[in-house]
TORMAR-300505 format. One line per 4 residues: number of its first residue (from 1); their letters; for each residue x, y negated, z of C-alpha. Coordinates in pm, 1 decimal, padded with zeros to 6 digits. Each point is the difference from the previous one (the first is absolute). Layout:
BEGIN
NUM	A	X,Y,Z  ...
// end
This chain:
BEGIN
1	XXXX	08661.6,-09957.4,13648.3  -00319.0,-00157.9,00069.1  00187.8,-00338.7,-00013.0  00211.2,00080.0,-00326.9
5	XXXX	-00239.4,00120.1,-00221.1  -00244.3,-00320.0,-00020.9  00310.7,-00174.0,-00050.0  00109.9,00217.6,-00321.8
9	XXXX	-00362.6,-00060.5,-00095.6  00036.8,-00376.1,-00019.7  00308.3,-00020.5,-00147.1  -00177.4,00200.1,-00335.2
13	XXXX	-00261.6,-00189.0,00040.5  00194.7,-00361.2,-00031.0  00231.3,00139.6,-00283.4  -00278.1,00101.5,-00191.6
17	XXXX	-00142.0,-00346.0,00019.5  00328.1,-00153.0,-00088.7  -00037.5,00212.9,-00346.3  -00338.6,-00145.8,-00039.3
21	XXXX	00092.7,-00328.1,00051.9  00346.5,-00019.3,-00209.5  00117.6,-00321.2,-00113.6  00037.5,00065.6,-00381.2
25	XXXX	00258.9,-00180.9,-00197.5  -00253.4,-00152.2,-00249.5  -00349.2,-00076.4,00063.8  -00327.5,-00211.2,-00107.2
29	XXXX	-00219.9,-00060.4,00295.5  -00144.3,-00108.6,00175.2  -00397.8,00019.3,-00069.8  -00298.2,00081.3,00235.5
33	XXXX	-00230.4,00103.1,-00266.5  -00148.8,00357.3,00046.1  -00009.7,00230.4,-00335.7  -00035.9,00342.9,-00057.7
37	XXXX	00053.4,-00009.1,-00366.9  00343.9,00120.9,00003.2  00056.2,00310.5,00281.2  -00366.4,00119.8,00039.6
41	XXXX	-00300.7,-00110.5,-00185.8  -00137.7,00263.1,-00321.7  -00051.9,-00282.0,-00177.0  00360.5,-00088.2,-00025.5
45	XXXX	00181.4,00320.6,-00085.1  00227.6,-00202.5,-00196.5  00152.0,-00364.0,00057.4  00278.7,-00186.7,-00160.0
49	XXXX	00175.9,-00287.5,00215.2  00231.8,-00253.6,-00141.7  00248.6,-00161.0,00206.7  00245.4,-00299.8,-00132.7
53	XXXX	00328.1,-00101.4,00162.5  -00140.2,-00297.5,00107.5  -00299.4,00188.2,00195.0  00238.3,00202.6,00204.1
57	XXXX	00236.2,-00085.1,00316.4  00381.2,00080.4,-00035.6  -00000.9,00167.6,-00347.3  00301.7,00200.2,-00075.5
61	XXXX	00118.3,00253.3,-00284.4  00039.0,00330.4,00097.2  -00174.7,00368.3,00032.2  -00354.7,-00058.6,00162.2
65	XXXX	-00035.6,00310.5,00248.9  -00271.3,-00076.2,00183.0  -00364.4,-00180.2,-00040.0  -00148.0,-00162.9,00290.0
69	XXXX	-00345.6,-00124.5,00038.1  -00211.2,-00163.0,00295.2  -00301.4,00161.9,00170.2  -00324.6,-00171.8,-00003.4
73	XXXX	-00297.0,-00013.5,00185.9  -00228.6,00304.6,-00109.1  00118.6,00345.3,00086.7  00322.8,-00083.7,00087.6
77	XXXX	-00049.9,00185.0,00336.9  -00047.3,00338.4,-00158.1  00272.2,-00024.6,-00309.8  -00076.5,00162.7,-00289.1
81	XXXX	00107.6,00273.3,-00230.3  00009.1,-00017.6,-00404.7  00016.8,00295.5,-00225.6  00144.2,00021.5,-00299.9
85	XXXX	00227.4,-00330.9,-00017.6  00235.1,-00107.6,-00237.9  00169.1,-00377.3,00030.7  00199.0,-00183.6,-00259.9
89	XXXX	00198.8,-00250.0,-00011.1  00121.7,-00241.8,-00344.8  00149.8,-00312.5,-00060.4  -00144.0,-00285.6,-00208.7
93	XXXX	00144.8,-00351.5,-00146.9  -00424.0,-00090.1,00012.3  -00167.0,-00157.4,00244.3  -00363.3,00086.2,-00047.3
97	XXXX	-00202.7,00327.3,-00119.8  -00042.7,-00033.0,-00371.7  -00353.4,-00141.3,-00079.6  -00004.3,-00009.7,00365.5
101	XXXX	-00160.8,00337.3,00004.8  00276.3,00246.6,-00174.8  00196.3,00247.9,00230.6  00364.5,00034.1,-00066.8
105	XXXX	00121.0,00345.2,-00174.7  00360.7,00120.0,00015.6  00063.8,-00004.1,00421.2  00209.4,00240.3,00175.0
109	XXXX	-00150.1,00266.1,00230.6  00145.3,-00016.6,00359.1  -00215.1,00220.7,00215.4  -00220.2,00289.9,-00152.8
113	XXXX	-00182.4,00186.8,00296.9  -00286.8,00198.5,00088.2  -00087.5,-00194.9,00303.0  00106.9,-00344.7,00136.2
117	XXXX	-00025.0,-00017.9,00380.2  00013.4,-00350.4,00172.5  -00068.0,00010.6,00359.2  -00193.3,-00226.4,00243.0
121	XXXX	00156.9,-00291.0,00043.8  -00109.5,-00393.7,00099.3  -00138.2,-00283.8,-00203.2  00271.0,-00182.4,-00135.1
125	XXXX	00242.7,00230.7,00068.6  00203.2,00144.5,-00305.7  00034.8,00338.3,-00072.2  00239.1,00162.3,-00219.2
129	XXXX	-00044.1,00246.4,-00338.3  00364.3,00154.7,-00078.8  00063.6,00093.9,-00367.3  00099.6,00308.2,-00146.2
133	XXXX	00196.0,-00210.2,-00313.2  00154.8,-00279.6,00100.1  -00068.2,-00314.7,-00217.6  00312.4,-00199.7,-00169.4
137	XXXX	-00179.8,-00371.8,00060.8  00133.0,-00349.0,-00168.9  -00132.5,-00257.4,00226.5  00032.8,-00266.5,-00352.7
141	XXXX	-00324.7,00202.3,-00100.7  -00360.1,00054.9,00106.8  -00075.1,00339.9,00165.3  -00277.2,00206.4,-00063.2
145	XXXX	-00162.1,00248.8,00210.3  -00271.7,00282.1,-00073.2  -00119.8,00192.1,00241.7  -00254.6,00305.8,-00106.6
149	XXXX	-00210.4,00235.6,00224.5  -00308.0,00245.4,-00034.3  -00120.3,00069.5,00362.0  -00000.5,-00140.4,00289.2
153	XXXX	-00095.5,00042.5,00376.3  -00094.6,-00357.2,00113.7  -00142.5,-00190.1,-00305.1  -00012.4,-00281.6,00255.0
157	XXXX	00390.0,-00017.8,00034.6  00049.3,-00343.0,-00085.5  00360.2,-00204.0,-00016.8  00096.3,-00396.2,00063.8
161	XXXX	00090.2,-00198.3,-00258.9  -00081.9,-00367.6,-00138.8  -00276.2,-00147.2,-00322.5  00056.5,00162.1,-00307.1
165	XXXX	00171.3,-00222.3,-00251.2  -00047.8,00222.0,-00289.8  00302.8,00201.0,00126.4  -00213.9,00300.2,00061.3
169	XXXX	-00224.6,00274.7,-00224.7  -00189.5,00293.9,00118.3  -00222.5,00290.1,-00127.0  -00217.0,00297.8,00089.8
173	XXXX	00202.4,00228.3,-00256.0  00386.5,00063.1,-00155.4  -00135.7,00027.3,-00377.6  -00050.0,-00388.8,-00066.5
177	XXXX	00222.5,-00226.9,-00159.6  -00159.4,-00298.4,00199.6  -00119.8,-00081.7,00345.9  -00191.4,-00248.2,00214.8
181	XXXX	00140.4,-00322.3,00152.1  -00324.4,-00045.0,00252.6  00209.9,00153.0,00324.7  00058.2,-00315.1,00211.5
185	XXXX	00265.5,00095.8,00138.6  00360.2,00037.2,-00072.7  00204.4,00264.5,00223.2  00307.1,-00126.6,00250.8
189	XXXX	00286.1,00210.5,-00118.6  00366.6,00077.6,00091.9  00254.3,00202.6,-00094.0  00354.4,00112.7,00151.6
193	XXXX	00273.8,-00052.2,-00269.9  00337.8,00216.6,-00023.2  00227.3,-00276.1,-00113.3  00232.6,00268.1,-00083.3
197	XXXX	-00163.5,00242.1,-00182.7  -00019.5,00009.1,-00393.6  00274.4,-00254.7,-00015.7  00164.2,00189.1,-00270.1
201	XXXX	-00317.6,-00035.3,-00231.2  00005.1,-00384.2,00084.6  00378.8,-00050.9,-00106.8  -00054.5,-00177.6,-00357.2
205	XXXX	00266.4,-00284.6,00041.6  00305.5,00259.0,-00090.5  00178.1,-00182.6,00298.2  00333.2,00195.8,00147.9
209	XXXX	00019.0,-00067.8,00384.5  00293.7,00127.7,00184.5  00138.7,00099.2,00278.5  -00281.0,00188.3,00144.2
213	XXXX	-00034.4,00032.2,00279.7  00155.9,-00351.2,00089.6  00084.3,-00123.7,00319.1  00145.9,-00355.9,-00153.9
217	XXXX	00003.1,-00141.1,-00346.2  -00243.9,00167.1,-00249.0  00167.1,-00036.5,-00343.9  -00321.8,-00043.3,-00297.3
221	XXXX	00023.2,00002.4,-00401.3  -00316.1,-00164.0,-00203.8  -00021.3,00093.4,-00338.4  00095.1,-00270.3,-00240.5
225	XXXX	-00219.3,-00303.5,00035.6  -00202.7,00112.0,00319.6  00009.9,-00193.5,00306.8  -00205.5,-00168.7,00245.9
229	XXXX	-00099.7,00047.4,00351.8  00094.8,00317.9,00194.3  -00182.6,00079.0,00290.5  00049.0,00284.6,00230.7
233	XXXX	-00276.3,00155.4,00167.1  -00017.0,00160.2,00350.4  -00175.6,00342.0,00068.4  -00313.0,-00215.6,00131.8
237	XXXX	-00023.1,-00157.4,-00338.2  00165.1,-00352.0,00150.7  00234.7,-00193.8,-00265.5  00313.6,-00042.2,00232.9
241	XXXX	00234.1,-00138.9,-00216.6  -00014.4,-00195.7,-00358.9  00314.7,-00070.1,-00205.9  00024.7,-00158.0,-00362.6
245	XXXX	00196.4,00238.1,-00207.9  00090.2,-00018.6,-00421.1  00210.5,00295.7,-00116.2  00221.2,00143.8,00268.4
249	XXXX	-00004.1,-00095.1,00373.3  00154.9,00089.0,00302.3  -00280.7,-00107.2,00312.0  00101.7,00075.5,00338.3
253	XXXX	-00272.7,00206.1,00196.3  00190.0,00006.3,00343.8  -00306.5,-00242.9,00158.0  -00258.9,00284.5,-00064.3
257	XXXX	-00084.1,00267.6,00231.2  00073.1,00340.0,-00065.0  -00252.3,00219.6,-00213.1  -00131.1,00020.5,-00316.9
261	XXXX	-00069.9,-00319.8,-00236.0  -00154.3,-00037.7,-00390.7  00109.6,-00211.6,-00205.3  -00233.2,-00213.1,-00207.4
265	XXXX	00104.0,-00277.4,-00235.6  -00206.8,-00258.4,-00102.3  00048.2,-00123.6,-00389.3  -00182.7,-00225.9,-00189.8
269	XXXX	-00311.1,00064.1,00175.1  00046.4,00357.4,00020.7  00060.7,00225.6,00253.2  00193.5,00345.0,-00028.2
273	XXXX	00149.0,00242.3,00242.9  00405.7,00082.8,-00088.9  00010.4,00268.2,00294.5  00065.6,00084.8,00349.4
277	XXXX	00301.9,-00101.6,00221.2  00027.6,00160.3,00364.3  00229.5,-00256.3,00246.6  00215.4,00171.4,00205.8
// end
């Protein structure tokens, strides 16, 4: 027993470490500027950050289920517990804050909790924040992330980022319509996307797909006048097949590996999701 217990403990420790440094699907990185103005400092009880599609690596549409940030150089060995936390997400076609300092409104609450604990970690590693409510993300629009809390156990808890280029606001209260842009650091951020979730809400083309599941030929019927390049996107967000389609078409999917695929039509500069197909 004395030889077995340490091994079990080691396995548990390694498993926990794997969770903390998990490689998220979409991310913005990698800075070395430490800032407490996100998840620690009482001067920044409310923050909003903007992330344009061009800021992100591998932006792909679907439901955001988990956010990630990176441990900085302060209080990372103790972690932090925040009180009365709210995280909200939103989308906009704007690329900057109005007037340079006006918060976006009408965001969706994805997490509301009396407390949120971030465990101790290592500088530079990613740590996750699970969302209570998934958020449907469009990779062609700017993502807004708002974080607000009331109390903290470690006002010096820092996270890594790069130089703020006008994409982050903060304030010491939630009651104001405007914030300050003087925080020098714009946090690195990542998120996991469930590509298959929320597809019914994303279907805008009114296309017909059959059979489904399919093993060889997939039939597609597009509304009159709609055409373009049809992309097959796998569960990892990779485009694995592209076909030019117009009207009705039969596409061979025999070479594709078994699994779910999201079908996205690129037409006259616009992107629309047609649906989801299971390859047998």
